[in-house]
Steps between C-alpha positions, in 0.01 A plus 500: 500500500766743367417816694814701566426774743660738748505801705458847416707810575258677724656400817341534850718567795845343474442294192367160589143576380429634152189564316394279214655233264574465132550245242874491487743522798712792373201718438386765750199731508341737748169369618295186580286346224220716370150458378470432124326300230499130545670298224191299486269792442185626695275272709181394312161459659455233766453146357246248631734426801527858607858541360608808312778404260689644200395413156594134414486363839237268663425379850356187651423388864687181567389447864269641762544480867266244679409348172632171335752579231336385171618172387648411833376399854703777673317796675702811433628666815375832654695826482737409217812697516873470377567274219752367244507275198713186441581299186328163506596297189307661209270681742552703816381544860378814675545508880287722716515581867194524738501797733281344762581477870567139625347346192734677253758328278529464128339327200598428135337488167650277228464598139559285191679637185179646369435693825229281622467427876560136548559482875484699826636416838613614843881535552490663849242505769399629853756785504438872566440784274712375213538828303775506242814299448722406209616230255842336529726392219461139618124522433354535840262770628578700821176573675540775766283565810408860549474482885739585789773239508364337191676231312607439137383152367664341207233326297491264202292649211466153347327363806741207551692607813371628832565870583793571727536781764813718457566659833859599400348753275379688789184556693335832433199655318612358162361622183692404181818324393722525187791271412831648386697203349790725409591557869326192637262699722123534545367858562209541738262781590319581826154654521525733797527879498859488632586188305834382384647352167665164549686240303553136593826330413454113503803302604449302177317666212185308428464376863323736737531285813791715624665827429535862615224762521639849435359844514566820297660780697605845413782709659658818361328437172640157453285184490608187677351156552542386865412166665180481704607354830173326583289411184235356743404856584420453870514667727644784265345528158747440207471852381607644823813283566753680281601866541454717195243281345345675200123549527224450245144587542301187440694264271296313242587341173845395409655404164862441375634532153842569357670618803225708648231421757192695461273527811193719596409676815129577549539759775654759262397353164852438377666254285869441602783361287794342688798470279681189632802568278573849616333447850284817459136564530269719282148619506365387165154637556335732756152620452581823665761563245308397198241731336152360470631181649301192386648260758387499863479230753811318368503143578610177317745537210628289211672543175477408133754392240504844352624657828171647602391492867146420576384623841163426663299738705353444842258789474512785260272426209594126483754502227811307407740766372792469279840664540700480180870506436443838341403637853120523425225402751166419369193290571503149338160377616227602747220305682157641505267421797774377735519804718522311819788274383857511397705362212738226595739240362602624148715240320574406129488142365843381364418606155422855614163523316266446788480706812333370822382699798224500759239731638536401864146571607324524151196706460350383827767654728530165691803267507266222385427702176850505355556464127815390309531629150710431188569770241606391160643731222794648310735559790830648404803272494764750422 
């Protein structure tokens, strides 16, 4: 991904927060992204799977909660949530969390070079409310528990190695993770109304057994990363241990590309852009500052090879919206008949021509009715 983004000149307060981002670092403009036409065109009528897509795109359901994945012996988990794709020889693997209490965890779908599902299996079991997470450059999936003093579990998408609990990454109400190999850190979001934004610095990059958890703080308009004294989070929660911790209202999805970590906050329907090079933070999207805002209930986020962001809705009208490098926000797809659900786990296969995501509760509104989709079509590559 070659997105080159940064802050805009409309500065709030003393200068640590700006509105919006642009394609090139030297560029500046006045406002967050605005509503406009999608580069993929208008949504067409719902297909047989209840998915409204642009012209030229098609959908299929690759797995249903509580049902055996066709061609395998694995029963797909309930409440599918965050996900990621991994290259697997000529094929690929899609991992998916299960946001169930005590019986949560994560599963995986294996695809061959033609996109056929050839295997499905469990990679983590009996954990709590595994919501989002993130892929690592060394090809593991970080599955995060969205509970008080929850853990991060490092799992093997290929199903060969047992999952490992990573307490050094902190115990809090985890949401998502995004790896920054340029600085050797992993960014972490926290899903509470007065949450923090964290990064974990492993002692050795590629080994999450030890390291330092840090929290983003703000003083006098300057941002600083400070060590969290007690990552175990007891008796004092990690977000309340360091003076000046910068607060975020309900941290959700997290995605890193080309020096910028994008993350979403559901409490104020914002997409943030933390520029790790300049150590500044921007509001890339705010539904209160965008006319006829199409994106509400911001949640999981991923990116494409063209530099587009794809952001799933928890609520709203059940869309995945696109934010382009040209500062346009528009719907990319919409689900019909899923009003009691949420869209989760958007992720592209390695070739970038297939997008996976789930409807966590499907059309039934129950965690046992989740559906995992694949969308194929002419996705932009530049």
